[in-house]
C-alpha positions in Angstrom: 92.0 110.1 71.1 91.7 111.1 74.7 93.0 114.6 76.0 95.9 114.5 78.1 96.0 116.8 81.1 98.7 117.7 83.4 98.4 119.7 86.7 101.2 121.4 88.4 101.0 122.8 91.8 102.5 126.2 92.1 101.8 126.9 95.7 100.4 125.0 98.8 99.4 126.2 102.1 98.6 123.6 104.8 96.3 124.1 107.6 96.6 121.4 110.5 93.2 120.2 111.5 91.3 117.1 112.3 90.1 115.6 109.1 87.6 113.0 110.3 85.3 112.9 113.4 85.0 110.0 115.9 82.8 108.0 113.4 85.3 108.4 110.6 83.4 110.9 108.6 85.2 113.8 107.1 84.7 117.1 108.7 84.6 120.5 107.1 87.8 122.3 106.5 88.7 125.1 109.2 87.6 128.5 108.6 91.1 130.0 108.0 91.6 127.4 105.1 88.3 128.5 103.6 89.4 132.1 103.9 92.7 131.4 102.2 90.9 129.3 99.5 88.6 132.6 98.8 91.7 134.8 98.9 93.7 132.8 96.3 90.8 132.4 94.1 90.3 136.1 93.8 93.9 136.6 93.2 94.6 133.4 91.1 91.8 133.2 88.8 91.7 136.9 87.7 93.0 137.5 84.3 96.7 137.1 84.0 98.9 136.7 80.9 98.6 132.8 80.2 99.2 130.6 77.4 96.0 129.4 75.5 96.4 125.9 77.0 97.0 126.9 80.8 94.0 127.2 83.1 94.3 128.3 86.6 92.8 126.2 89.4 92.6 126.5 93.2 91.7 123.4 95.3 91.0 122.5 98.8 91.2 119.0 100.2 92.2 116.9 103.1 95.9 115.7 103.1 98.7 114.5 105.4 101.9 116.5 105.6 105.0 115.4 107.7 102.6 112.8 109.5 100.0 115.5 110.5 96.7 115.6 109.0 95.0 118.8 107.8 93.5 120.6 104.9 95.7 121.9 101.9 94.9 124.9 99.7 96.6 124.6 96.4 97.1 127.1 93.5 97.5 125.0 90.3 97.7 125.3 86.8 96.0 122.6 84.3 97.7 122.2 81.1 95.7 121.0 78.1 
């Protein structure tokens, strides 16, 4: 039997920025998004009281919000 996972986004911070260059290649996230990613990782992935089936996760990825492209830093929980 395969394990079913569920991911819940707890908080999300959007950074408007170009996601692709002129040739269509994905460009790196802006420094402020990387800084926020590190800040949230340090806060979110430190020990907190959690249920045994909960795992904290912080993710960064390209996205579109309100028709504008950019990068999103997400604070999430994986439920096993």
